[in-house]
N, C-alpha and C positions, 0 to 999 in steps of 0.2 A: 499692107495686105488688106484686100477687100474682105468684108465679112464673110461672103460666100466661099472664099478661098481658104478659110481657116480649116484646120484638120477636123474640127467638130462636124463639118458638113461634107466629109468625104464619102460617107455611107450611112444608111438609114439608122442603124442601131445606135450610132453615137449620140445624136441629139435626143432620140426618143427613149432610149434607156434611162437617160438622165431625167427626162420629163416624167417617166414612169416612176422612178424612185421618189421624185418630188410628190407625185400624186399618191403613191403608196404610203408615204409617211404622213401626209396631210389629211386625205379624205376620210379614212376610218376614224381618226382622232376627232375631226370636226363633227362627224356624225355621232360619235359617242357623246360628245358634249351637247349636241342638239337633242339626242334621244333622252338624256337624263335632265334636260331643262337647264343646263349650265350655259347654253349658247342659243340665241334666237335662230330661227330658220333663215336661210338666205333669202334675199329679195328676188326670188325666182318666179317665173310665170307658172311653175308647177309646185306640187306639194313637197314637203321636206323629204318624205319617203321616196318620191319619184326622183328628186335631186340626188339622193344617196345612191339609188340603184343606177341611175344614168351615169353619174360620175365614176362609179366603180367599173361599170361595163364599158363605157364609151370614153371616159377620161383616162383612168388608169389602164383598163384592159386594152384599149386601142393604141395607147402609147406603146405598150408591150408588143401587141400583135403587129402594129404598123412597123415598128422598128425591126422586128424579126423578119417579117415578110419582105420589106424593102431590101433587106440584106440577102435573104434566102433566094428570092426570085431572080436576082442578078446571077447568083451562082447556078441555079437550076437552068436558066436560059443561056448561061455563059456569055453575059454581056456586062457592060460597065455599070449599068444601073443608075437610078436617080441619085443625084448629088448636087452640091452647090446651091444655086438659087432655088431650085425645086424643093430642096429640103428646108431652106430658110422659110419659104412660103408655107409649107406644110406645118412647120413648127409654129409659125405666127398664127395660122388658122386654128391650131389646137389651143393656143393661149386665148385667142378671141372667143372660142367656144366656152372656155372656162369662165371668162368674164361675163358672157351672156347668161350662163346658167346661174351665176351667183348674184348678178345685179340687173338682170334684164326684165324685171317685172313691169317697169314703167316704159319699156321700149316699144316703139311701133311694132306690131306683129311681123311685118315684113323684115325689119331689121333683125329681130330676134331669130326668126327662122333662117335667115341668111347666115347669121353668126353660128347657128347651131348645126347646119347641114354642110357648110363649106368644107370643113376638114375631112369628114368621113366620105363625102361624095368625091372629093378630089383624090384622096389616097386610094379609094377603091378603084376609081377609073385608072389611076396610074399603075396599080398592081395588075389589073386585068389587061392593060395595054402591054405590059411586059410579058405576062403569061401567054397571051394570045398571039402577039407578034412573033414571039420566039418559040412557039410550041413545037416546031419541027426539030429543035435541038434541046428540048426539055428532057431532063434526066429522070423524071418520075412520070410514070404512065397514069398515076391516079390524081395528077394535078387538076384535071377537069372538075373534081369535086369543088375546087375553089371558085370555078365559074359560077356555081350556084351559091356557095356559102358567102362569098364576099358581098355581092349586092344585097343578099338577104339581111345583112346587118343593118342596112338602111331601113328596111321594113321593121325590124325589131326595135330600132331606135325610136321610130315614130310611134310605135305601140307603147313603149315605155313612157313616152311623154304625153300619151292620151289616157287620162285617168280611167275611163271605162274599160280600156284594154291593157291596163298596166300589167296585170298578172300574166296575160298572154305574151306580152313583150318580154317580161323577165324569163318566162319559160323558153321562149324562142332564143333569147340571147344566150342562155345557158346551153341550149342545144347546139347553137352555132360554135360557141367556144369549145364545147365537148368535141365536135367534129375536128376543130383545129388541133386540139390536144391529141386526139386519136391518131391523126395523120402524123403529127410530130413525133409522138412516142414510138410509133411503128418504125419510123425512119432512124431515129437517133438512139433510142435505148438499146435496140438490137445491135447497132454498130458499136456502142460503148461496151456491151458485154463481149462482143467478139474481139475488140481491140484490147480490152483490159484482161480478159480471162481466157481468150482463145477458145471460146465455146460458140457453137451454133445453136441459137435458141429456136423455139418452135415457130416456123413460118409455113403456113398452109394457105395457098391462094384462096381456097373456098372460105376459110375461116376469116382471113383478113378482109376479104371482100364482103362477107356477110356482116361483119362488124361495122364497116363503113356504110353499107347500105342501110342498116338499121339505125345507125347514128344520124344519117341524113333524114330518114323518115321521122325520127323523133324530134327533129328541128320543128316540126309542125304538130307536136304533141297536143298543144292547146286546142286544136281543131279536130282531134280524134275523139271518138266515143271513149268513155272511161275504161271499160273492160279491155278493148283492143290496145289502148294506150298502156295500161298496166301490164298486159302480156308482152308487148314489145319491149318495155322497160326491163322486165324480168328476163326476157330472152337475151337482150344485149348484155345485161349483167352476167348471165350464165356463160355466154361465149367469152366475155372478157376474163372471167375467172378461170376458165379452162386455159386460155392463152397465157394468163399470168403464171400459172404453175409451170408451163413449158418455157417460160422466159428466165428460169433459173434464179428465183428470188433468194435462194440459199446463198448464192454468191453475191448478188446485188446488195443484200443487207449487211455485208461485211464492210461497206464503205458508205459514209454518210452522204457523199455527193450523189451516189446512185440510190441509196436508201430513200432519200426524199422523193426521187422520181418514181420508185416502186410504190411508196406510200401515196403519192399523188394518183397513181394508177388505181390503187385500191380505193381511194376516195371517190373516183369516178364510179366504181362498182357500188360502193356504199350509197352514193347519192342516187343512183338509179333505183336501188332497192327501197330506199326511204321514200322516194317519189312515188314508186309503184304502190307501196303500202299506204301512203297518204291518199292516193286516188281510190283505194279500196276501203278506206276508213279504218285501217288497222294501225294501231300504235298511237301513242300520245307523246308529243315531244314539246320541250320548252324552247321557244324561239323558232326561227325559220331554219330548221336543221338542214333541210334539203338544199336550200340556197347556199348556206354557209359551209356545208360540206364541200361544195364546188368552189366557192370563191376563196375560202380560207384553206381548205384541204387540198384542192387541185392547183389553183392558181398560186396560192400563197406558198406552197412547197416547191413546185416545179420552176416557177419563174425566177427566183433568186439564183438557183443553181444554173439555169440557162444563161442568165446575165453574166455570171462568172466565166462560164465556158466561152461564150461568144466574145466577151470583152477582152479576154486573154488571147484566145486563138486568132481572132481577127485583128489583133494589134501586134502580132508577131511574137507573142509570149508563149511559153510552155503552159499547157492547161493542167495546172496542179492546184488543188484546193489547199491553201495554207490555213493556219489557225484562225485568222480573221474571217476567211470565207466560211469555215466550218461553224464559227460562232454565229454568223448570220443564219445559217440553216437551223441550228438548234433554237434560236430565238423564234423563227417562224414555226417550228414544230410546237414550241410552247404556246404560241398564239392560237394554234388549232385546238389544243387541249383546253385553253381558256375559253375559247368562243363556242365550241361544240360539246365537249365532254363535261366540263365542270357545271355548266348550267343544268344538265340533266341530274347531276348528283346533289347540287345545292341550289335549287331554283330560286330560293329567297334572295340570293345575292346576285341575281341576273344582271342588274345594272353595273355591279362591280366587275363582273366577268367581261362585260362589253367594254368597259373602260380599260381593263388590264390587257385585253386582246388588242385593242386599238393602240395602246401604249407599246405593245410588243411590235406591231407593224411600224410604228413611228421609229422605234429603236432599230429594228432590222433593216428597213429601207434607208434610214438615215446613215447607218454604218456602211451599208452597201453603196449608196450614192457617193459618199465621201471617198470610198476606196476606188470606185469606178472613175471618178472625175479626172484624176491625172492621166489615166490611160486614154480617155475618150477625147480629151482636148489636145493631145499631142500626136505627132506623126507615128506611124508604125515604127517599132524599134528594129525591124529587119530590113528597112530601106525600101520596102514595097509601097506603092501609093495608097492602096485601099484593101 
């Protein structure tokens, strides 16, 4: 069997969810060791902090987002989707980027930038090709938001790698991921509530539209004046809070697999409020609370549950969270408490909380990856191809 014909390369979520688990267990732990001086910084052309932010947003984050969108866009457009050699090439480009970020300090600049931009440029082009070519049969009217969001990730990446514009790049990256999660939660969480509890949750076109337009505007928060930016952040938080109440959290919190999605939703609200308060000079926090509310609170809670659902449903299995799946979710909840809450209560032990939170990510994504592996390297159990 040719490499590209292996079941691993049938659809995008298979290789990239495994790569995301590898990144999720490794990158936070490596950073914790660097942060506390236990490990030297990588031989990268950028600073250790830039390496950390870049690898979490564009190594881990884009393995997740790429795997999800390669799978979702084929379903939205009702087409076969990218598979085989195309996925092998993308995965190889992702690995090459990691090598360049870790060891590229002495590389010729052209070689470093080629290694750094190849994966993201290629996957964005492939996703846009699918969305635009098959837009006539697209099942979601708001997918044009991706026409802006996807290429904007390239700009955010370049800003993160440019020291004078690092903060703007991080802010833009969070804004772009926020948009992706807002679109995903609107589509999936409402369906889950209807399917599991037979309830119709709050859906108002004006409210959903306002949330997405505000989210898109806040992608460019770094270039807005402070007061308007703070007002937009507060307004989006308020609209999301109103919608949250109408999405029946009283039912959602009765199941851990839904509860982590509702908590991830609330983490978006909390991050917006903390960011707005920071712009206005209100409140004093220990650590980068705004950033980690999003990365550990939103991404860290929602992504593992998403991996379980997609890896089971798209391999022909019944989507049921067993004891092992629930254990991973509890571990990731613990990581959030360790990284965001406990540093505020016991700031003197900040380095310890960073280590313990990273250890929780190592454990959570390690268990998740081992559980996903047999499903993702084998054919579907229902006899379908992909």
